[in-house]
C-alpha positions in Angstrom: 269.4 -1.4 -58.5 266.2 -2.5 -56.9 265.0 -3.9 -53.6 264.3 -7.5 -54.4 261.9 -7.8 -51.5 259.6 -4.9 -52.4 260.5 -4.4 -56.0 260.7 -0.7 -55.3 263.8 1.3 -56.3 266.2 2.1 -53.5 266.4 5.8 -53.0 269.2 7.8 -51.4 266.9 10.6 -50.4 263.4 11.8 -49.6 262.5 14.8 -51.6 261.7 17.8 -49.5 260.3 21.1 -50.6 262.5 24.2 -50.6 262.8 27.3 -52.7 266.1 28.6 -53.9 267.0 32.1 -52.7 267.8 34.7 -55.5 271.5 34.3 -54.7 271.3 30.5 -54.9 269.4 30.6 -58.2 271.9 33.1 -59.6 274.8 30.9 -58.6 273.1 27.9 -60.1 272.4 29.7 -63.4 275.9 31.2 -63.7 277.9 28.2 -62.7 276.1 25.0 -63.5 277.4 24.8 -67.0 281.0 24.8 -65.7 280.7 22.7 -62.5 277.5 20.7 -63.0 277.4 17.1 -64.1 274.4 15.4 -65.8 273.4 11.9 -64.9 272.3 11.3 -68.5 275.8 11.7 -69.9 276.8 8.3 -68.6 280.1 7.2 -67.1 282.3 10.0 -65.7 285.8 10.4 -67.0 287.4 12.1 -63.9 290.7 13.1 -65.4 289.1 14.6 -68.5 286.5 16.4 -66.4 289.0 17.9 -64.0 291.8 18.4 -66.6 294.2 16.7 -64.2 295.1 13.5 -62.3 294.5 13.3 -58.6 292.8 11.4 -55.8 289.0 11.0 -56.2 286.6 11.8 -53.4 282.8 11.3 -53.7 280.5 13.0 -51.1 276.9 11.9 -51.0 274.4 14.4 -49.5 276.5 17.5 -49.0 273.7 19.6 -47.7 274.5 23.3 -48.2 278.0 22.4 -49.2 280.1 24.5 -46.7 282.2 21.6 -45.5 282.7 20.3 -49.0 284.0 23.6 -50.2 286.3 23.9 -47.2 287.7 20.4 -47.9 288.2 21.1 -51.5 289.9 24.5 -50.8 292.3 22.7 -48.4 293.2 19.9 -51.0 293.3 21.6 -54.4 294.9 18.6 -56.1 292.0 16.3 -55.2 289.1 15.7 -57.5 285.8 16.1 -55.4 282.5 15.0 -56.8 279.4 15.9 -54.8 275.9 14.5 -55.1 272.9 16.4 -53.7 269.3 16.1 -54.8 268.1 19.4 -53.3 268.7 22.3 -55.6 269.0 25.0 -52.9 272.0 23.1 -51.5 273.5 22.8 -54.9 273.0 26.5 -55.5 274.6 27.3 -52.2 277.6 25.1 -53.0 278.1 26.7 -56.4 277.9 30.2 -54.7 280.6 29.1 -52.2 282.8 27.8 -54.9 282.6 31.0 -56.9 283.1 33.2 -53.9 286.1 31.3 -52.6 287.7 30.5 -56.0 287.4 26.7 -55.6 287.5 24.8 -58.9 288.1 21.2 -57.9 284.5 20.2 -57.2 281.9 18.8 -59.7 278.3 18.3 -58.8 275.4 16.0 -59.6 271.9 17.2 -58.7 270.4 13.7 -58.9 269.7 10.5 -56.9 273.0 9.0 -55.6 272.0 5.4 -56.3 271.5 6.1 -60.0 274.7 8.2 -60.2 276.7 5.4 -58.6 275.1 2.8 -61.0 275.4 4.8 -64.2 278.2 7.3 -63.8 280.8 6.0 -61.4 283.0 3.1 -62.7 283.7 0.2 -60.4 286.9 0.5 -58.3 287.4 4.1 -59.3 287.2 6.1 -56.1 289.8 6.7 -53.4 287.2 7.9 -50.8 283.4 8.0 -50.3 282.1 10.2 -47.6 278.6 10.6 -46.2 278.3 13.0 -43.3 275.2 13.4 -41.1 272.6 11.6 -43.3 269.0 11.9 -42.3 268.7 9.7 -39.1 265.0 9.0 -39.5 265.0 8.7 -35.7 261.5 7.3 -35.2 261.8 3.5 -35.0 259.1 3.0 -37.6 261.1 5.1 -40.1 264.5 3.4 -39.5 264.0 1.4 -42.7 264.3 4.6 -44.7 267.9 5.2 -43.5 270.4 5.5 -46.3 273.0 3.2 -44.7 271.6 -0.3 -45.5 273.4 -3.5 -46.7 272.5 -3.2 -50.4 273.5 0.4 -50.6 276.8 -0.2 -48.8 277.6 -3.0 -51.1 277.1 -0.6 -54.0 279.4 1.9 -52.4 282.1 -0.7 -51.8 282.0 -1.7 -55.4 283.0 1.8 -56.5 286.0 2.1 -54.1 289.5 1.2 -55.2 291.1 -1.6 -53.1 292.4 0.2 -50.0 289.9 3.0 -50.6 288.1 4.6 -47.7 284.4 4.8 -46.7 284.0 7.6 -44.1 280.6 8.1 -42.4 279.6 10.4 -39.6 276.5 10.9 -37.5 275.3 12.6 -34.3 272.6 10.0 -33.6 273.9 7.2 -31.3 271.3 4.7 -32.5 272.2 5.3 -36.2 275.9 5.1 -35.4 275.2 1.6 -34.0 273.3 0.6 -37.1 276.1 2.0 -39.3 278.7 0.1 -37.4 276.7 -3.1 -37.7 276.1 -2.8 -41.4 279.6 -1.8 -42.3 281.1 -4.5 -40.0 279.0 -7.2 -41.8 280.1 -6.1 -45.2 282.8 -8.6 -46.2 284.5 -6.1 -48.5 285.3 -3.7 -45.7 287.6 -3.6 -42.7 287.4 -1.1 -39.8 290.5 1.1 -40.0 290.4 1.6 -36.2 289.8 -2.0 -35.1 286.7 -4.1 -34.8 283.7 -2.2 -33.4 285.7 1.0 -32.9 284.7 4.5 -33.9 287.3 6.9 -35.3 288.3 10.3 -34.0 287.2 13.1 -36.2 289.9 13.4 -39.0 291.4 16.8 -39.3 290.4 17.1 -42.9 286.6 16.9 -42.0 285.5 20.4 -41.0 283.1 20.9 -38.1 279.6 21.2 -39.7 276.5 22.9 -38.5 275.0 19.5 -37.8 277.9 18.6 -35.6 277.7 21.9 -33.7 273.9 21.3 -33.3 274.5 17.8 -32.0 277.0 19.1 -29.4 274.5 21.7 -28.2 271.9 18.9 -27.9 274.3 16.7 -26.1 274.6 14.2 -29.0 278.0 12.7 -29.3 279.3 12.7 -32.9 280.7 9.5 -34.2 282.9 8.9 -37.2 283.3 5.5 -38.9 286.3 4.9 -41.1 286.4 1.6 -43.1 288.7 0.5 -45.9 287.9 -1.7 -48.9 289.9 -5.0 -48.5 
């Protein structure tokens, strides 16, 4: 999928440097073969991969993975797939899974745009969640934000009819942009009513970003939309 105006590929991330700790590297080395997914293997067969049938949740940009592990532990019958391009975060997630005995997460360490395009079948997901994506708070950098019309259209195409797109941010300006972009997408309807933010669902754990936002006086806003 390319940006037809600039002819540059859409990216779901900006690569930042970061070294894995010995513990993260060890968890990656020991667990990737079992829980890791490779973009190059093509379309994902969820039921074969998990060895069971269940709801399918995709999380994009899970950071260090603590909240994803907590959600998976609380919903063992759900199939969670996480996408994170930063290897230290993937290593941390794999460490948490092993430490807590969580087996219902599979992980891509790859660009989300390419994973969605090449590995996730249309209308195959029950939920997509993106929590606290980089706000790119300087106005001149707003164009780098992940939640843009083309990317949202790609997300919607991967949701089942009635499936849920759940976003959260602690930046008021970004929340407004998210609301505008999602509200303009014809394939989505606001689950809480036009222009309304959602209360934090109980299944979404408090994250370090949310706690940080509260300390800084940033109100955290959830957006819950459904594919129509």
